[in-house]
Every structure is written in structure tokens, then in C-alpha cells.
C-alpha positions in Angstrom: -36.3 -34.1 -14.8 -38.3 -31.7 -12.6 -38.2 -28.3 -14.4 -39.2 -26.5 -11.2 -35.8 -27.5 -9.6 -33.2 -26.3 -12.1 -29.6 -27.7 -11.8 -27.4 -25.8 -9.4 -25.0 -24.9 -12.3 -27.6 -22.8 -14.1 -26.3 -19.4 -14.7 -23.2 -19.9 -12.6 -20.1 -18.1 -13.9 -17.6 -21.0 -13.9 -14.6 -19.0 -14.9 -14.8 -17.4 -11.4 -14.9 -20.8 -9.8 -12.0 -22.2 -11.7 -9.9 -19.1 -10.9 -10.8 -19.5 -7.2 -9.7 -23.1 -7.3 -6.4 -22.3 -9.0 -5.6 -19.7 -6.4 -6.5 -22.0 -3.6 -4.2 -24.7 -5.1 -1.4 -22.2 -5.4 -2.0 -21.2 -1.8 -1.9 -24.8 -0.5 1.3 -25.5 -2.5 3.0 -22.3 -1.1 2.0 -23.0 2.4 3.4 -26.7 1.9 6.6 -25.4 0.5 7.1 -22.8 3.4 6.2 -25.3 6.3 7.1 -28.8 5.2 9.9 -30.4 7.3 12.0 -33.2 5.9 10.6 -36.5 7.0 7.1 -35.4 7.7 4.7 -38.1 6.6 2.6 -36.0 4.0 -0.4 -38.3 3.8 -0.7 -38.8 7.5 -0.3 -35.0 8.1 -3.2 -34.3 5.8 -5.4 -36.8 7.5 -4.5 -35.6 11.0 -4.7 -31.9 10.3 -1.7 -31.1 12.5 0.4 -29.2 10.0 -0.2 -25.8 8.6 -0.8 -27.1 5.1 -3.2 -29.8 6.3 -5.1 -27.3 8.4 -5.4 -25.0 5.4 -6.8 -28.0 3.4 -9.2 -28.6 6.2 -10.4 -25.0 6.0 -10.7 -25.4 2.3 -13.1 -28.4 2.7 -15.2 -26.3 5.2 -15.1 -23.4 2.6 -16.2 -25.7 -0.2 -19.3 -27.0 1.9 -20.2 -23.4 2.7 -19.8 -22.4 -1.0 -22.2 -25.3 -2.0 -24.8 -24.1 0.5 -24.5 -20.5 -0.9 -25.0 -21.7 -4.4 -28.1 -23.5 -3.2 -29.4 -20.4 -1.4 -32.1 -18.1 -2.9 -30.5 -14.8 -3.9 -33.2 -12.9 -2.2 -31.9 -14.2 1.2 -28.7 -12.1 1.0 -30.6 -8.9 0.3 -33.3 -9.6 2.9 -30.8 -10.4 5.7 -28.1 -7.8 4.9 -29.0 -5.4 7.8 -29.4 -8.3 10.2 -26.0 -9.6 9.1 -24.4 -6.2 9.7 -25.8 -6.0 13.2 -24.4 -9.5 13.8 -21.1 -8.5 12.6 -21.0 -5.5 14.8 -22.0 -7.7 17.8 -19.1 -10.1 17.0 -16.7 -7.1 17.0 -18.2 -6.1 20.4 -17.6 -9.6 21.7 -13.9 -9.3 20.9 -13.4 -6.7 23.7 -14.3 -9.0 26.7 -13.2 -12.5 25.1 -10.2 -11.7 22.9 -6.8 -13.4 23.1 -3.7 -11.1 22.5 -1.7 -12.8 19.7 1.2 -11.2 18.1 0.3 -7.7 19.2 -3.3 -7.8 18.1 -6.3 -8.0 20.3 -8.8 -8.9 17.6 -8.8 -12.6 17.8 -11.1 -14.9 19.7 -9.8 -18.4 20.3 -12.3 -21.2 19.5 -10.6 -24.4 20.8 -7.5 -25.0 18.7 -8.6 -22.4 16.0 -8.4 -18.6 16.0 -11.3 -16.6 14.7 -10.9 -12.9 13.7 -14.3 -11.0 13.5 -12.8 -7.9 11.9 -11.7 -10.1 8.9 -15.1 -11.9 8.7 -17.1 -8.6 9.1 -16.1 -7.4 5.6 -18.8 -9.7 4.2 -21.6 -8.1 6.2 -20.3 -4.6 5.4 -20.3 -5.4 1.7 -23.9 -6.6 1.9 -25.2 -3.8 4.2 -23.6 -1.1 2.0 -25.1 -2.7 -1.1 -28.5 -2.9 0.6 -28.4 0.8 1.7 -27.2 2.0 -1.8 -29.9 0.1 -3.5 -32.9 1.4 -1.4 -35.3 3.5 -3.7 -35.3 6.1 -0.9 -31.5 6.6 -0.9 -30.5 9.8 -2.7 -26.7 9.4 -2.8 -26.3 12.9 -4.2 -27.1 14.3 -0.8 -24.5 14.6 1.9 -26.6 12.8 4.5 -26.7 9.6 2.4 -23.0 9.8 1.8 -22.3 10.1 5.5 -24.5 7.1 6.4 -22.8 5.0 3.8 -19.4 6.1 5.0 -20.6 5.3 8.6 -21.6 1.7 7.5 -18.1 1.2 6.2 -16.1 3.0 8.9 -17.8 1.8 12.1 -16.2 -1.7 11.9 -12.8 0.1 10.9 -13.0 2.2 14.1 -13.7 -1.0 16.2 -10.8 -2.8 14.5 -8.5 0.1 15.4 -9.4 -0.2 19.0 -8.5 -3.9 18.8 -5.1 -3.0 17.6 -5.8 -4.2 14.0 -5.0 -1.1 12.0 -4.1 -3.1 8.8 -7.6 -4.6 8.6 -9.1 -1.3 9.5 -7.6 0.2 6.4 -9.3 -2.4 4.3 -12.7 -0.9 5.1 -11.7 2.2 3.3 -11.7 0.2 0.1 -15.5 0.4 0.2 -15.3 4.1 -0.9 -14.6 2.7 -4.4 -18.2 1.3 -4.3 -19.5 4.7 -3.3 -17.5 6.5 -6.0 -19.1 4.1 -8.6 -22.5 5.0 -7.2 -21.9 8.8 -7.4 -19.7 9.9 -4.6 -18.2 13.2 -5.8 -14.6 12.8 -7.0 -13.6 15.9 -5.0 -13.9 13.8 -1.9 -11.5 11.1 -3.2 -9.1 13.9 -4.3 -9.2 15.5 -0.8 -8.5 12.0 0.7 -5.6 11.6 -1.7 -4.3 15.1 -0.9 -4.3 14.4 2.8 -2.4 11.0 2.3 0.3 12.9 0.2 0.5 15.5 3.1 1.0 12.8 5.7 3.8 11.3 3.5 5.3 14.7 3.1 5.2 15.1 7.0 7.2 11.9 7.3 9.9 12.6 4.7 10.3 16.3 5.1 11.4 18.2 8.1 8.4 19.8 9.9 9.5 23.4 9.8 10.6 23.1 6.2 7.3 21.6 5.2 5.5 24.4 6.9 7.6 26.9 4.9 6.9 25.1 1.6 3.1 25.0 2.3 3.3 28.8 3.1 5.2 29.4 -0.2 2.7 27.3 -2.2 -0.2 29.2 -0.7 1.4 32.6 -1.6 2.0 31.4 -5.2 -1.6 30.4 -5.5 -2.7 33.8 -4.2 -0.3 35.5 -6.7 -1.6 33.5 -9.6 -5.2 34.1 -8.9 -4.8 37.7 -7.8 -7.2 39.1 -10.3 -9.8 36.6 -9.4 -9.4 37.5 -5.7 -9.8 41.2 -6.3 -13.2 40.3 -7.8 -14.1 37.8 -5.3 -12.7 37.8 -1.7 -14.2 34.5 -0.9 -11.3 32.9 -2.9 -8.7 34.3 -0.6 -10.6 33.2 2.4 -10.8 29.6 0.9 -7.1 29.6 0.2 -6.1 30.7 3.7 -8.6 28.3 5.2 -7.0 25.3 3.2 -3.6 26.5 4.2 -4.6 26.4 7.9 -6.0 22.9 7.6 -2.8 21.7 5.9 -0.6 23.2 8.5 -3.0 21.9 11.3 -2.8 18.4 9.8 1.1 18.6 9.5 1.8 20.2 12.9 -0.9 18.7 15.1 -3.1 15.9 13.6 -0.2 13.7 12.4 1.7 13.8 15.7 -1.5 13.0 17.6 -2.2 10.0 15.4 1.3 8.7 15.5 1.6 9.1 19.3 -1.9 8.2 20.4 -3.6 6.2 17.8 -1.0 3.9 16.1 1.0 1.5 18.0 4.8 2.0 18.3 5.7 -1.0 16.0 3.2 0.4 13.4 4.9 3.8 13.5 8.3 2.1 13.3 7.2 0.2 10.2 6.0 3.4 8.4 9.3 5.3 9.1 11.3 2.1 8.1 9.6 2.3 4.7 11.0 5.8 4.1 14.3 5.0 5.6 13.6 7.5 8.5 14.1 7.2 12.3 11.1 7.4 14.3 10.8 11.0 15.9 8.1 10.0 18.3 10.0 7.9 20.8 10.2 9.3 24.3 13.6 10.0 25.6 13.5 7.0 27.9 12.7 4.8 24.8 15.6 6.0 22.7 17.9 3.1 21.6 21.6 2.9 22.1 23.8 1.7 19.4 23.6 -1.9 20.3 19.8 -1.9 20.7 19.5 -0.1 17.4 21.4 -2.7 15.7 19.2 -5.4 17.3 16.2 -3.6 16.1 17.4 -3.4 12.5 18.1 -7.2 12.7 14.7 -8.2 14.0 12.2 -5.4 13.0 10.0 -4.9 10.0 12.8 -3.6 7.9 14.5 -7.1 8.4 11.4 -8.9 7.3 11.1 -6.9 4.0 14.9 -7.2 3.3 14.7 -10.9 3.7 11.6 -11.0 1.6 13.2 -9.2 -1.3 16.2 -11.5 -1.0 13.9 -14.5 -1.3 12.1 -13.1 -4.3 15.2 -12.2 -6.0 16.8 -15.5 -5.5 14.0 -17.2 -7.3 15.2 -15.5 -10.6 13.2 -16.4 -13.7 12.1 -20.0 -13.1 12.4 -20.4 -9.4 14.1 -22.9 -7.2 11.3 -25.4 -7.0 8.8 -26.1 -4.4 11.1 -27.8 -1.8 14.5 -26.3 -2.9 14.0 -22.8 -1.7 16.5 -21.7 1.0 15.2 -18.3 2.4 11.7 -19.7 3.0 12.5 -23.3 3.7 14.8 -22.3 6.6 12.7 -19.7 8.1 14.7 -16.6 7.2 11.5 -14.7 6.4 9.2 -14.2 9.3 5.5 -14.9 8.6 6.3 -16.5 5.3 3.1 -18.6 5.3 0.8 -15.7 6.1 1.7 -12.0 5.4 4.8 -12.6 3.4 3.7 -15.7 1.5 4.2 -13.9 -1.9 8.0 -14.2 -1.3 7.5 -18.0 -1.0 5.8 -18.0 -4.4 8.6 -15.8 -5.8 11.5 -17.9 -4.5 9.8 -21.2 -5.4 8.2 -20.4 -8.7 10.4 -17.5 -9.8 9.5 -14.4 -11.9 7.3 -16.4 -14.2 5.3 -17.9 -11.3 4.8 -14.5 -9.8 3.6 -13.2 -13.0 1.1 -16.0 -13.4 -0.2 -15.4 -9.9 -0.6 -11.6 -10.6 -2.3 -12.5 -13.9 -4.8 -14.7 -12.2 -5.6 -11.8 -9.6 -6.0 -9.4 -12.6 -8.3 -11.7 -14.5 -10.3 -12.3 -11.4 -10.6 -8.4 -10.8 -11.5 -7.9 -14.4 -14.1 -10.7 -14.3 -15.7 -9.4 -11.2 -16.0 -5.9 -12.6 -17.5 -7.3 -15.9 -20.1 -9.1 -13.7 -20.9 -6.1 -11.8 -21.6 -3.9 -14.9 -24.0 -6.6 -16.3 -26.2 -6.7 -13.2 -29.8 -5.3 -13.4 -30.0 -5.0 -9.6 -28.3 -2.1 -7.9 -27.8 -4.3 -4.9 -25.9 -6.9 -6.9 -23.9 -4.4 -8.8 -22.8 -2.5 -5.4 -22.1 -5.9 -3.8 -19.9 -6.9 -6.8 -17.9 -3.7 -6.6 -17.4 -4.3 -2.8 -15.9 -7.7 -3.6 -13.6 -6.3 -6.2 -12.5 -3.5 -3.9 -11.7 -5.9 -1.0 -9.8 -8.2 -3.3 -7.9 -5.3 -4.9 -6.9 -3.6 -1.7 -5.6 -6.9 -0.1 -3.8 -8.0 -3.2 -2.1 -4.6 -3.9 -1.0 -3.8 -0.3 0.1 -7.3 0.6 2.3 -7.6 -2.6 3.5 -4.0 -2.2 4.6 -4.5 1.4 6.3 -7.7 0.6 8.5 -6.0 -1.9 9.1 -2.9 0.3 6.7 -0.5 -1.5 4.2 -0.2 1.3 4.5 -0.4 5.2 4.0 -3.9 6.8 0.4 -3.7 8.0 -0.2 -7.3 8.3 -3.0 -8.3 5.9 -3.3 -11.6 4.1 -3.0 -12.3 0.3 -6.5 -13.4 -0.8 -6.9 -17.2 -1.0 -3.1 -17.7 -0.7 -2.0 -16.8 2.8 -2.5 -19.3 5.5 -5.5 -18.6 7.9 -9.0 -20.2 8.2 -10.9 -17.0 8.8 -9.3 -15.3 5.7 -10.0 -18.3 3.4 -13.6 -18.5 4.6 -14.1 -14.8 4.3 -12.9 -14.6 0.7 -14.8 -17.8 -0.3 -18.0 -16.5 1.1 -17.5 -13.0 -0.6 -16.9 -14.6 -4.0 -19.6 -17.3 -3.9 -22.3 -14.8 -2.8 -21.4 -12.8 -5.8 -21.6 -16.0 -8.0 -25.1 -16.7 -6.6 -26.3 -13.2 -7.3 -24.9 -13.2 -10.8 -26.6 -16.5 -11.5 -29.9 -14.7 -10.9 -28.9 -11.3 -12.5 -32.2 -11.1 -14.3 -33.8 -10.7 -10.9 -34.0 -7.2 -9.4 -33.1 -7.2 -5.7 -33.6 -4.6 -3.0 
């Protein structure tokens, strides 16, 4: 054997590959359960790639070939081409504007023959690599605000472009890269401020505006009273409290209405208010629904989707109804049951135990990725690994939460499970680049 050409399996973390294959098999099974029609010739369908489950199998074959090429690639290639790849990703997002096809309310898809390609989904790979490249540069001092702003810009530029393409759900995924920045030294106060703003936005939704403004004023007054002695010694504390109060009131009274009226689409605002059981206050008078239209809305809107999803999951009980015995998903009661709401297909078909197994596989996958990240000698490899973990975590958490009614329906796929070629290829490439980098973890990359 030629020792200068080591086996492809040298240094490979096979546990990740086995978890990947198990998740893909579960996904294929769930898509089959949701889309199979009585009398369909299964073998012929797989060979002709006309059904959703056969198309997903075809995507998996392509993904397997790409994964093999990644494992055969020199690890230095990913570091050396990270910036070029990011530029290519931005170019793909720009090409969406003149060449997109409007499908189900989104303008982020380019049709390639019989297949749909979504650059905003695929661009996560390039962002993970480019961010890792920037953070691993010797000249990058991440304790400085300038470096933090550049890193945030790398992550948020594609997010902004995704929003302009009516793909707010995928745009939110790019915020998961702040977890990578936090691991590399981003001050925790920034994350606390972000969390506080999120809480304030939720409060703006669930509490009447004037009442919330009064509560914020009372809170500011209470803080001033508690720290009255410190304020006497240092007037800057009072200035800071008043400044923060003005920001909070400004977000509540002005920023949130502007975002809900001019940035988010009407159906997205509806989904957010549906989650909290509130009526949308941003409808124009001409758009207000009468009683009959309101009833139709509730029967066909996102609240209907979530309600049917929870019924499907609950009907699976402990052991599930079986692959082809489910009623809610087999008879199309749940919209998008093979894509955004595929978790309810798993819940109904495989029951509580099947759902726990799936969640367990995801948790093992995340734990393994973080373990791999912490054993890297290279800053580039560590940052990339955390980027992969962040994207998987965000997709998994938000998708399952929206399926059971704990998060608004924002339309992001369940990793390696939901139907979709772009999604499957994206997560496959993300994972196998990590496996390749980990195989060469003794090598320091920049």
C-alpha cells in the first residue's frame, strides 16, 4: 500500500456519519409516509424520481457524491477559498432579484428546470466558512468593536438580502452565527441587550401600548429610587437610566410598528399575533375582516396549520400509528406536512417514543459537534464547527417549536428530515466539511 495516499477513512469521525445517515433515513421514511398514495408503484417511483420521496432519495444520492468529494479534498482548500466562496454566495443572492420565481409568497427561489434552488439556504455554508476565516486571522483582535462589527456584517449581509427576498425565516437563521462570536469573545452584554430587545418586542405584542409605556416608566422610576444614593454621587447613572428608558419607549412606540408595517409581510405579522392569540392591530381599515372572512382566515391560516399539527402529534400517542396508518398526515389535513411541518408526521407515525428518538439523535449530533469543536487546534476549524452547531441548533429548535405552537410559523426546514434538495445538500455539505476539517485537526489552518 502506498503510504503517501492514506485511506479516506483516516481520522474520520464515523459517529457523525452514522447519525447523519440515520437522520436521512428517518427523513425519507417520513416523506414517504406523508406523500405515498395507495396503489403507487414504489419501486418504479424511486427509479423515475417523480414522487417527493423518490426526488428526496435522488437528492441524497447527489449529496452522497458531494460528501465523498469533500472527504477527498485537502482541508486547506476550505480555508483558502472561504472569502471567494462568500463573494460567490453574495453573487448568488444578487442573482435572485432579476431571476427569481415567486413561490408560496417567497421571492428567494431560482427555478433550474424541474428543480428549485434557494441561494439564501445554500449561502449559510459560505457564511460559516467566511466568518471562521475572519475570526482566525492573526490580525483580527475580536476584543475591538471594529472587528465585532465586521464579523456581524459578514453574518447579517445575507440576512438583509434574504429579507428583501421575502424570506424572513431564513434571514433569522443567520443570527445564530452570533453564538460563534460569543464563543470567540463577544461581550455577553451584547447578547443580553439582544435578549432584552426580544422580550420588549414580545411585551409590545401582548400588552396594550399605553399600559406598557406606563409600566416602563414605573420601572425606570423604581430603578432611580433604588439607586438614588449612587445617583447623588454620579449623575451619569441618572442620564444612563433616562437614555435607556427613551430607547425602550422608542422601540415600543415607533420601531416595532415600523417593522410590523413596512418590513414584515402581512402573513408574517398574522403568524406572530396568532402565536399569542392576539388580533393583528396593523391592518388597514379597508383590510379589516368581517365575521365570515375572519372565520375563513382561522380555518385556513397559520393557526389552523399549528392546530392540525398538534392534533397529528397528539394522535400518535406513545407508540404511533405506523408509517401508513396515520390519518392527519396521510389525508393532507396538515399543510406542508412533508416540509416545514414534517415533525408532526414523525409524531403521528412513530408516536412519543419516535419523537424522543429523533430529538435524542439531534442532541447527540449537537453534543458531538461541540466536542469536535473544542478539540480543534485550529481557530478556523473551531469557529466553523461552532457555526455548524449553531445552524443545526437554530433550525431544529425553531422548526419543532413552531410545529407544536411554541414559536411563530416562519417556514424553515427540519435538518436532514424535511423535503427539499437545497436544504439536504446544504446540511450535508456543512456537516462533511466539518468531518474533513476534524480529520486533519492536528493541522493549523488560517
